[in-house]
N, C-alpha and C positions, 0 to 999 in steps of 0.2 A: 806698354802695349806691345804684344808680339806682332811680327810682320810676316806675311806669307807671299812668296812669289809664285804666281800661278802661270805655268808654262802652257801655252797653246801652240802646238807645233803641227806640222803637216806639210804635204807636198804642195807645190804651186797650184793655184786655182781650186783648192779644196774647200774654200769658204772659211778659212780660219780667221781672216781679218774681219769679215762681216760678223762673225761670232764674237770676236773680241770687242768690236765697236758696240754691238748690242748690249753686252754685259757692262761695258764702261759707261754707256749712257744710262743704264738702269741703276747702277750702283755708285756712279760717280767716282770711278777709280781710274788711275792712269794706265795707259798702254805704252809699253816700251817695244819699239820695233826691233826684231831680230832678223832682219833681211839685209844681207851684205851689200845689196845694191840700192835699196831704198834710202840709204843715208844720203845719196848724192842728189843735190837739188836740180841738177841738169837732166836727170834721168827720171822722168815722171811716168810717161806712157809705157815705155818698155819694161819697167819694173813693177807695173800695176800699183804704183804708190798711191796710198789713200789721198783723196781730195781734201787737203787740210782746210781749204776755205769753207767747203760745205760741212766739214766736221769740226768747225771752230769751237763747238760746245763740248767736244771730247778732248780730254788732255792726252795728246799724242806726243811722244818724245822719241828722239833718235830717228827722225824721219825727215828727209830733206834738209838736214842740218850740216852737211859737208859738201865740198866741191870736188869734182872729179880730179882737180889739180892737186888735191891734198892726198898725202899718203896716210892710209888708215887701215889697221889690221885688227885681228881678233884680240891681240894683247891690249891695244889701245881701247878697244870697245869694252873689254872686261873692266879695265880701270875706270872708265867713264861711267859705266852703268852701276858699278858698285858704289861709286861716289854719289851718284844720283839717288840710289836706294837709301843711302845713309841720310840724305837730305829730306826724303819724304816719309820715311818709315814711322815717324811720330805723328804724321798727319793722316795717314791712311792705314787700314788694317791689311791691305794687300795691293798688289799691282799685277798687271798682266804682261808677261813677256811673250810676244806673239811673232812668229816668223817661221821661215823654212830653212834657215841656215843653221844646220846642226852644229857646226863648228863654233858659231857665235853663241848659240844657246849654251853649249857645254863650257865655253869660256867663262860665262857668267855663273853658271851653276856649279861647276867643278874646278875650274882653273886650269891653266896650262903652264908649261915650262916657259921661262923667259926666252924670247925670240931675238935673234940677231935682226938688226934693222934691214929692211929691204934695200937693195942696190938698184935704183931706178934705171941706171944705164944698162946693167946686166939684164934686168927685166925687159927692157926695150929690145935688146938683142935676142932674147929668148922668144919674145912674141913674134919678131920678124922671122926667126928660124922656124917657128911652128907654122906661121902663115905660108912660108915658101916650101917647106919640106915635110910638114905633117908631124904627127905625134911621135913617130919612130925616131925622128931626129932628136927629140928631147930625151927619149929613152936611152939613146946612145951616149948621152952625157952623164948618165948615172952609173956608178960602179955596179957590177952584177950583184954583189952582196946586198946592196941597198935595195935595188929593184926587186930582188927576190923576197924581201921582207915587206913589200907593199901589198895591200889588199887590192882586189880587182877594181874597186872604185877609184883608188888613187892611181892605179896604172892606166886607167882610161880617162883620167881627168887632166888635161894639159895644164891647168892653173896649179893643181896640186904638184904635178911633176916639176913645174918651174920653181915652185917654192922649195921643194926638196933639193933641187939643184943649187938654188941660192944659198940655202943653209949649209949644204955640203961645201960649197966654194968659200963660204965664210968661216969654215972650221967649226961650225956649230953641230949639235946633235941633229942628225937628219930627221929624226922623228919629233923634234922639239915642238913643232906647231900642232902635231896631231896626237901627241901623247898626253894623256891626262896627268896632271900634277895636283891631285885632289887637295882642295883647300877647304877648311871649315868656313862656313858662312854663318853670319849672325842673324839669319832669318830662315824660316821654313820654306821648302820648295815642294810643289805638287805638280806632277807632270801629266799632261793630257794631249792626246793626238787626234786630230780629225781623221776619220777613217771612211773612205768611200770605196765602193766597188770599182775595180780597175777600169771597166768600160765606161762608167759614168765619169770618172776622173778624166779619162782621155777625151771624152766628148766636151767636157768643160774646158780643157786646155785648148782644144781646137777652136771652140767658140771664142775664147778669150783672145786668141791670136787674131782672129777676124775683127773683133771689136777694137783691138789695139791699132790695127791698120786703118780702120774707119776713123779712129780718134786722131790720127796723124803721126803714127810711129815713124813712117818714112821721113817726114819733115823733121822730127826730133833727131833722128839718126844723122841727117844732113847737117843739122845745127852743131853737132859735136864731131863731125868727120875729121877736122884737122887735129883732133886729140885722139884719134883712133888707136894709137900705139899705147895709150895709157892703160894700166891694168884694169881700172874700173870699167872700161869698155870692152874688155875681153869676155863677153858674156852672150848668152843666147838672145837673139833678136837683133842685136847690134852687129855681130859678126856677119850674119847672113845678109843683112841689108848693105853693109859695107861692100860685100862681094858683088851684090847686085849693082851697086853704084859703079863698081869697077868693070862692069860688063861681063862678069863671069857667067851669069845665067839670067833668066827672065825673072820678073817680079813674082809671077805665079810659082815658079820653082823655089824662089827664096822663101816665100810664105810657107810652102810645104815643108821646107827644111826647118824653119822655125818651129813648126808644129812637131815635127819628128824629134828635134833636139830638145824641145821642152818636155816631151814625153820621156825621153832618155834621162833628162835631169830629174824628173819626178821619181823615176825608178831609183836613182842614186839617193835622193832624199829619203825615200822609204827604207832603203837598205840601212841608212844611218840611224833612223829613228827606231827601226826594229831591234837595234842593239840595246835600246834603252828600256826603262821600266815605265812606259807610258800607259795610262788608261785610255783605251781606244774606243771611239764611238762615232756615230754619224753627227753632223752639226746639230741637228735637232735634239738628239739624245744628250750630247755634251752640254747643250744650253741648259737642260733640266738639271743635270748633275752639277754643273758649275754654279748655277743659281743657288742651289741648296748649300753648296760648299761655301759660297761667299756670304750667304745669310748667317751661317754659323760664325764666321769671322767677325761679324758685326755685333754678336751677342756678348 
């Protein structure tokens, strides 16, 4: 029996998870999370992680399965997901790979060059440098020739810059993490992207941030504050509230910054996905398209 991996990608708050869950429930197929922060069991509210207790009837994988104290990257994820697919491909005609982390989606679907292991001490130093001196301090650590070869998304993403610095200092190829090393897969892949008008997407993002605060995001951030130097916590929602806790600004201002930074992140996600060959449609339109697609796979 042939196996198909159905990719449902899209920016944060676009409704891709709800779409995947609806299809999974209808057709009894697994969902593989492709969100680089939803792996971590300690980060539930700030990552909009699915409520696995209420979704116990849906086969969800790679969601809440790691600790923030573990080192986990796209290369690890690629190996784990490919092994998982090999386990299930004789039992299901397809599975859904759903998320907004383009790097992790590409790792599974296309493959990447082997990466040098991250140096946690160096990463901690870089995080502190970024916190105290801003993104320009990270840029100053990269050779000009390397920086000039980066795209705008990488140049404005502190985590990407840190990874480039790490790879450079380890003597690896600077583009190793972000350069495709196309691998043949023993399954078919179909790409779909949730597409919303920008003003609708931004309104959904703003509403989601408000909901996260009401659900207890600040308390969640306080619960992991002592680990704030860890890479898993260098992300939108947590950074801004750590700074609020430090007394850098008011809670209202922090919430506004979370909204703004989340919208900026959504732009970067869209830039990544626009490079791919995705079938784009609204959630309702994609539901119809994917329902027909999955029915064919069962014949």
